[in-house]
VOPAGU-2260 file (C-alpha; in pm, 1 decimal, decimal comma):
REM VOPAGU-2260
SITE   aa  ch    i         X         Y         Z
SITE  MET   A    0    3252,9    9444,3    6340,2
SITE  LYS   A    1    3388,0    9785,4    6416,6
SITE  GLN   A    2    3181,5    9801,3    6739,3
SITE  TYR   A    3    3398,3    9497,4    6856,6
SITE  LEU   A    4    3717,4    9673,9    6746,9
SITE  ASP   A    5    3602,6    9995,1    6933,0
SITE  LEU   A    6    3568,3    9792,7    7250,7
SITE  VAL   A    7    3909,5    9674,1    7239,2
SITE  ARG   A    8    4049,0   10001,0    7181,3
SITE  ASP   A    9    3836,2   10154,5    7468,5
SITE  VAL   A   10    3966,1    9897,4    7701,9
SITE  LEU   A   11    4351,5    9962,8    7615,4
SITE  GLU   A   12    4316,3   10328,5    7633,8
SITE  ASN   A   13    4067,2   10378,2    7905,6
SITE  GLY   A   14    4093,3   10066,3    8109,1
SITE  HIS   A   15    4211,4   10016,7    8475,8
SITE  ASP   A   16    4483,6    9768,6    8546,0
SITE  ARG   A   17    4351,0    9511,2    8811,5
SITE  GLY   A   18    4438,3    9169,5    8950,1
SITE  ASP   A   19    4226,5    8865,7    8878,0
SITE  ARG   A   20    4175,5    8495,2    8954,9
SITE  THR   A   21    4434,8    8371,2    8727,5
SITE  GLY   A   22    4719,3    8588,4    8855,0
SITE  THR   A   23    4779,1    8702,0    8486,2
SITE  GLY   A   24    4651,0    9060,7    8545,7
SITE  THR   A   25    4397,8    9256,1    8341,7
SITE  ARG   A   26    4321,0    9601,4    8209,3
SITE  SER   A   27    3947,1    9632,9    8240,2
SITE  VAL   A   28    3639,9    9880,1    8193,9
SITE  PHE   A   29    3308,4    9830,5    8350,9
SITE  GLY   A   30    2956,8    9866,8    8201,6
SITE  ARG   A   31    2954,4    9865,7    7811,1
SITE  GLN   A   32    2710,0    9765,8    7554,7
SITE  VAL   A   33    2717,8    9681,5    7181,8
SITE  ARG   A   34    2429,0    9595,7    6935,3
SITE  PHE   A   35    2399,0    9392,9    6635,1
SITE  ASP   A   36    2100,8    9385,6    6386,0
SITE  LEU   A   37    2110,7    9001,9    6279,7
SITE  ARG   A   38    1914,4    9098,0    5976,2
SITE  GLU   A   39    2228,4    9264,9    5824,7
SITE  GLY   A   40    2472,7    8978,2    5859,1
SITE  PHE   A   41    2613,5    8737,6    6107,3
SITE  PRO   A   42    2842,9    8910,8    6383,5
SITE  LEU   A   43    3158,2    8700,7    6328,1
SITE  VAL   A   44    3454,9    8897,5    6388,8
SITE  THR   A   45    3658,2    8949,7    6071,7
SITE  ALA   A   46    3971,7    9124,8    6201,7
SITE  LYS   A   47    4084,1    8778,5    6307,6
SITE  ARG   A   48    3960,5    8438,9    6224,8
SITE  VAL   A   49    3724,9    8283,7    6465,6
SITE  PRO   A   50    3632,9    7909,6    6426,9
SITE  PHE   A   51    3275,2    7901,7    6373,7
SITE  ARG   A   52    3251,1    7521,0    6389,5
SITE  LEU   A   53    3366,1    7533,8    6743,4
SITE  VAL   A   54    3126,6    7815,5    6833,9
SITE  ALA   A   55    2835,5    7598,6    6700,4
SITE  ALA   A   56    2960,0    7284,1    6872,7
SITE  GLU   A   57    2991,7    7453,7    7205,4
SITE  LEU   A   58    2639,1    7609,4    7173,2
SITE  ILE   A   59    2482,3    7270,4    7074,8
SITE  TRP   A   60    2672,8    7110,9    7368,8
SITE  PHE   A   61    2524,5    7369,5    7617,8
SITE  LEU   A   62    2178,7    7316,6    7460,2
SITE  SER   A   63    2211,2    6947,6    7506,9
SITE  GLY   A   64    2230,9    6993,3    7875,6
SITE  SER   A   65    2575,7    6807,6    7886,8
SITE  THR   A   66    2827,6    6927,3    8127,5
SITE  ASN   A   67    3103,0    6680,8    8027,1
SITE  ASN   A   68    3408,8    6792,4    7810,6
SITE  ASN   A   69    3415,2    6454,5    7632,6
SITE  ASP   A   70    3082,4    6530,4    7491,4
SITE  LEU   A   71    3211,2    6864,0    7348,8
SITE  ALA   A   72    3502,0    6682,5    7199,5
SITE  ARG   A   73    3280,5    6459,0    7024,3
SITE  LEU   A   74    3086,2    6735,9    6881,0
SITE  SER   A   75    3366,5    6949,1    6804,7
SITE  GLY   A   76    3547,1    6669,3    6622,8
SITE  CYS   A   77    3882,0    6725,3    6819,1
SITE  ASP   A   78    4070,4    6551,1    7098,1
SITE  GLN   A   79    3938,1    6578,8    7440,0
SITE  ASP   A   80    4242,2    6778,4    7553,8
SITE  LYS   A   81    4213,3    7029,2    7271,7
SITE  THR   A   82    3877,4    7168,6    7344,5
SITE  ILE   A   83    3820,8    7521,7    7482,3
SITE  TRP   A   84    3710,2    7368,2    7820,9
SITE  ALA   A   85    3969,8    7099,0    7872,9
SITE  GLU   A   86    4198,6    7310,8    8080,1
SITE  TRP   A   87    3919,2    7328,0    8344,9
SITE  ALA   A   88    3776,0    6973,5    8333,8
SITE  ALA   A   89    3815,4    6693,9    8598,2
SITE  PRO   A   90    3993,1    6370,9    8476,2
SITE  ASN   A   91    3654,9    6210,7    8377,3
SITE  GLY   A   92    3565,5    6526,5    8185,1
SITE  GLU   A   93    3310,4    6675,8    8414,0
SITE  LEU   A   94    3285,1    7025,3    8466,5
SITE  GLY   A   95    3014,0    7044,7    8720,8
SITE  PRO   A   96    2667,6    7203,3    8678,5
SITE  ILE   A   97    2793,8    7485,0    8431,1
SITE  TYR   A   98    2571,2    7607,7    8150,8
SITE  GLY   A   99    2414,5    7297,5    8017,1
SITE  ALA   A  100    2295,5    7193,8    8367,1
SITE  GLN   A  101    2163,3    7535,4    8457,4
SITE  TRP   A  102    1984,0    7575,8    8111,7
SITE  ARG   A  103    1840,6    7249,1    8093,2
SITE  SER   A  104    1795,5    7107,4    8429,4
SITE  TRP   A  105    1795,6    7370,8    8711,4
SITE  ALA   A  106    1721,5    7204,2    9051,7
SITE  GLY   A  107    1388,1    7337,4    9166,1
SITE  TRP   A  108    1305,3    7389,9    9540,1
SITE  ASP   A  109    1052,4    7095,9    9516,6
SITE  GLY   A  110    1296,3    6857,8    9370,7
SITE  ARG   A  111    1187,7    6935,6    9006,9
SITE  SER   A  112    1421,1    6954,4    8715,4
SITE  ILE   A  113    1351,3    7298,6    8545,7
SITE  ASP   A  114    1404,3    7318,8    8175,0
SITE  GLN   A  115    1472,4    7680,8    8117,7
SITE  ILE   A  116    1516,4    7667,2    7747,3
SITE  GLN   A  117    1214,1    7474,7    7667,1
SITE  GLY   A  118    1023,9    7681,7    7918,4
SITE  VAL   A  119    1133,2    8007,6    7745,7
SITE  ILE   A  120    1045,0    7864,4    7402,3
SITE  ASN   A  121     695,8    7782,0    7522,7
SITE  GLU   A  122     647,6    8127,9    7671,0
SITE  ILE   A  123     755,2    8281,9    7351,5
SITE  LYS   A  124     511,1    8095,6    7151,7
SITE  HIS   A  125     217,8    8138,3    7394,9
SITE  ASN   A  126     290,8    8459,7    7573,6
SITE  PRO   A  127     514,7    8661,7    7346,1
SITE  ASP   A  128     460,9    8989,2    7538,5
SITE  SER   A  129     601,8    8838,9    7862,4
SITE  ARG   A  130     877,4    9015,7    8043,6
SITE  ARG   A  131     993,8    8698,2    8187,4
SITE  LEU   A  132    1162,7    8543,2    7854,7
SITE  ILE   A  133    1459,7    8476,8    8090,2
SITE  VAL   A  134    1716,2    8212,2    8121,5
SITE  SER   A  135    1978,8    8241,1    8395,2
SITE  ALA   A  136    2308,8    8048,2    8444,1
SITE  TRP   A  137    2374,4    8212,3    8777,0
SITE  ASN   A  138    2313,2    7985,5    9064,6
SITE  ALA   A  139    2464,0    8070,3    9390,0
SITE  THR   A  140    2418,5    7715,5    9507,3
SITE  ASP   A  141    2644,0    7572,8    9245,6
SITE  LEU   A  142    2929,3    7835,8    9228,4
SITE  PRO   A  143    3291,1    7697,1    9276,2
SITE  ILE   A  144    3484,5    7706,4    9592,5
SITE  ASP   A  145    3736,7    7981,4    9621,1
SITE  GLY   A  146    4093,2    7852,6    9648,4
SITE  LEU   A  147    4019,0    7519,2    9467,0
SITE  LEU   A  148    4137,2    7445,0    9117,2
SITE  PRO   A  149    3835,2    7427,2    8857,5
SITE  SER   A  150    3897,5    7051,2    8820,9
SITE  GLN   A  151    3871,8    7018,1    9190,7
SITE  SER   A  152    3550,5    7218,6    9229,3
SITE  ALA   A  153    3395,2    6993,0    8942,5
SITE  THR   A  154    3501,0    6695,0    9153,2
SITE  TYR   A  155    3297,7    6803,5    9446,0
SITE  GLY   A  156    3003,0    6857,5    9213,4
SITE  LEU   A  157    3019,4    7224,3    9187,4
SITE  GLN   A  158    3080,5    7443,0    8875,3
SITE  ALA   A  159    3450,5    7425,9    8735,4
SITE  LEU   A  160    3407,8    7794,9    8666,9
SITE  ALA   A  161    3150,0    8047,5    8759,9
SITE  PRO   A  162    2928,5    8128,7    8459,5
SITE  CYS   A  163    3071,4    8433,9    8274,7
SITE  HIS   A  164    2764,5    8491,2    8058,8
SITE  THR   A  165    2523,4    8478,7    8331,6
SITE  LEU   A  166    2179,0    8586,1    8207,8
SITE  PHE   A  167    1989,2    8644,3    7885,0
SITE  GLN   A  168    1643,7    8757,9    7795,3
SITE  PHE   A  169    1430,3    8750,7    7480,0
SITE  TYR   A  170    1190,2    9006,3    7340,4
SITE  VAL   A  171     939,0    8948,3    7063,1
SITE  ARG   A  172     901,9    9271,1    6848,8
SITE  ASP   A  173     609,6    9353,6    6642,4
SITE  GLY   A  174     523,7    8984,6    6638,1
SITE  LYS   A  175     782,7    8912,2    6378,6
SITE  TYR   A  176    1144,4    8960,4    6539,2
SITE  LEU   A  177    1304,2    8813,6    6828,6
SITE  ASP   A  178    1568,4    9020,3    6996,0
SITE  CYS   A  179    1805,5    8880,8    7262,8
SITE  GLN   A  180    1996,6    9065,6    7524,4
SITE  LEU   A  181    2281,6    8915,1    7722,0
SITE  TYR   A  182    2427,1    9034,8    8054,3
SITE  GLN   A  183    2803,6    8908,1    8080,0
SITE  ARG   A  184    2935,3    8976,0    8407,7
SITE  SER   A  185    3309,7    8887,0    8313,5
SITE  ALA   A  186    3428,6    8905,0    7938,9
SITE  ASP   A  187    3784,4    8830,9    7802,8
SITE  ILE   A  188    3764,6    9053,3    7507,6
SITE  PHE   A  189    4023,3    8924,6    7302,8
SITE  LEU   A  190    3965,8    8543,4    7324,6
SITE  GLY   A  191    3619,2    8490,7    7455,7
SITE  VAL   A  192    3404,2    8781,2    7334,8
SITE  PRO   A  193    3423,2    8699,6    6984,2
SITE  PHE   A  194    3290,3    8346,0    7064,9
SITE  ASN   A  195    3025,5    8490,9    7284,4
SITE  ILE   A  196    2893,3    8731,0    7013,4
SITE  ALA   A  197    2881,4    8466,2    6757,7
SITE  SER   A  198    2719,4    8196,7    7007,8
SITE  TYR   A  199    2442,2    8413,8    7121,8
SITE  ALA   A  200    2374,6    8533,3    6780,6
SITE  LEU   A  201    2343,4    8179,9    6670,4
SITE  LEU   A  202    2124,4    8095,4    6968,5
SITE  THR   A  203    1895,4    8390,0    6864,2
SITE  HIS   A  204    1856,3    8231,5    6516,6
SITE  ILE   A  205    1777,6    7890,5    6655,2
SITE  ILE   A  206    1516,2    8006,9    6908,7
SITE  ALA   A  207    1361,0    8239,3    6643,1
SITE  ASN   A  208    1346,4    7962,1    6396,1
SITE  GLU   A  209    1177,4    7730,0    6672,0
SITE  CYS   A  210     916,2    7990,5    6737,9
SITE  GLY   A  211     842,3    8080,1    6373,5
SITE  LEU   A  212     998,9    8421,9    6412,8
SITE  THR   A  213    1309,2    8609,7    6247,4
SITE  ALA   A  214    1606,5    8680,9    6442,1
SITE  GLY   A  215    1626,8    9062,8    6497,9
SITE  GLU   A  216    1881,1    9228,2    6737,6
SITE  PHE   A  217    2147,4    9090,2    6967,6
SITE  VAL   A  218    2238,3    9319,0    7247,5
SITE  HIS   A  219    2551,8    9251,4    7452,4
SITE  THR   A  220    2582,7    9421,0    7794,0
SITE  PHE   A  221    2906,4    9370,9    7986,5
SITE  GLY   A  222    3013,7    9408,9    8356,3
SITE  ASP   A  223    3371,2    9361,2    8371,4
SITE  LEU   A  224    3501,4    9383,5    8025,2
SITE  HIS   A  225    3886,2    9301,1    8027,5
SITE  LEU   A  226    4206,9    9251,1    7824,5
SITE  TYR   A  227    4462,6    9019,3    7971,6
SITE  HIS   A  228    4813,3    9183,9    8008,4
SITE  ASN   A  229    4963,2    8908,0    7792,4
SITE  HIS   A  230    4710,8    8970,9    7519,6
SITE  PHE   A  231    4821,9    9360,2    7466,9
SITE  GLU   A  232    5039,1    9292,2    7168,6
SITE  GLN   A  233    4791,5    9073,7    6988,9
SITE  ALA   A  234    4527,6    9324,2    7046,8
SITE  ARG   A  235    4722,9    9608,4    6896,0
SITE  THR   A  236    4807,7    9376,8    6593,2
SITE  MET   A  237    4431,1    9330,8    6545,8
SITE  LEU   A  238    4352,0    9705,6    6588,1
SITE  LYS   A  239    4577,1    9778,4    6280,7
SITE  ARG   A  240    4349,5    9567,0    6060,5
SITE  GLU   A  241    4026,5    9688,7    5872,3
SITE  PRO   A  242    3713,6    9501,2    5952,2
SITE  ARG   A  243    3569,6    9310,9    5648,5
SITE  GLN   A  244    3224,3    9230,1    5526,9
SITE  LEU   A  245    3017,3    9023,5    5773,9
SITE  PRO   A  246    2934,7    8667,3    5656,2
SITE  GLU   A  247    2587,3    8525,8    5620,4
SITE  LEU   A  248    2453,4    8239,2    5839,3
SITE  ALA   A  249    2328,6    7950,9    5641,6
SITE  TRP   A  250    2135,5    7632,9    5732,5
SITE  ALA   A  251    2191,6    7311,6    5580,6
SITE  PRO   A  252    1909,7    7160,3    5365,8
SITE  GLY   A  253    1602,5    7050,6    5599,8
SITE  ALA   A  254    1773,7    7197,5    5911,9
SITE  THR   A  255    1517,7    7475,3    5966,0
SITE  LYS   A  256    1244,7    7212,5    6001,2
SITE  LYS   A  257    1429,2    7027,1    6277,5
SITE  HIS   A  258    1320,8    7031,4    6642,6
SITE  TRP   A  259    1587,9    7245,0    6813,4
SITE  GLU   A  260    1693,2    6965,5    7038,5
SITE  ASP   A  261    1796,6    6777,0    6702,0
SITE  LEU   A  262    2029,2    7034,3    6576,9
SITE  THR   A  263    2400,6    6943,6    6517,8
SITE  PRO   A  264    2679,6    7158,5    6438,6
SITE  ASP   A  265    2681,4    7039,4    6095,6
SITE  ASP   A  266    2341,6    7223,0    6035,5
SITE  PHE   A  267    2503,3    7552,0    6025,3
SITE  THR   A  268    2779,7    7737,8    5825,6
SITE  VAL   A  269    2877,2    8074,5    5748,1
SITE  LEU   A  270    2903,7    8210,7    5385,0
SITE  LEU   A  271    3136,0    8476,1    5255,0
SITE  TYR   A  272    3363,8    8475,0    5566,8
SITE  ASP   A  273    3686,3    8611,3    5467,9
SITE  PRO   A  274    3871,0    8699,4    5801,4
SITE  HIS   A  275    4219,9    8827,8    5858,5
SITE  PRO   A  276    4452,7    8539,7    5989,7
SITE  ALA   A  277    4400,3    8413,4    6356,4
SITE  ILE   A  278    4615,9    8563,5    6611,6
SITE  PRO   A  279    4726,9    8303,5    6875,0
SITE  ALA   A  280    4708,0    8389,3    7234,7
SITE  PRO   A  281    4749,8    8205,0    7560,0
SITE  VAL   A  282    4426,8    8122,9    7776,7
SITE  ALA   A  283    4442,8    8236,6    8138,1
SITE  VAL   A  284    4349,9    7943,9    8347,0
């Protein structure tokens, strides 16, 4: 994961100090890209521990179409107020039409509910050379209202947070490999990006398996890539550590034969994961 550590160093050394929605302050750079060959290992950051089970649970939650934090808590096996989305949820757990809604039930102009995930799977299977193998979470109609708390926006039926990982595109290479590129408009490099890398690497494996392909390359493209001011010391601690061997993604027995909608977090694990200890850092709300 040297590429990830190089990004952190780039932000610290070359970033511009800017204000942000949370009032915490960030140091950021604009327009960066990293690439991971998923055949060489699973890109889970090793310079600090990343809880893979939570990564898998969040992705399965997105894929289920749910937008309720209570469902994420059940998948994660933790209390409702301990999930990574708890800070933004309304009292009933709702987060508004965030990723799950946009991925699985985008509201069409004619009243249809558009399932972008099933649609892109069908297209990969039947038209693999398509340049439209795209799923978007950026829906201007559903964006939160400036000045409202995230939980208030969710109460009004809008997104608690505007989607950070906004659009991803697949590419079938040589009829064998499935590549994925993510465009992330806003990226919290210390807390969020390790989750994002692992999540979309896992998504690429899931879609590739469903389509009879092998996961190829994950390309991660960033817009505003930032480090919060209260994460500087944690980042410097991490940069003193040497990256370790990448783990391998393992599927539970029989999981590769499941339909993608039937997968659970228990269907995945990582082998040979030997990270440095976790480094706690506050979440900017």
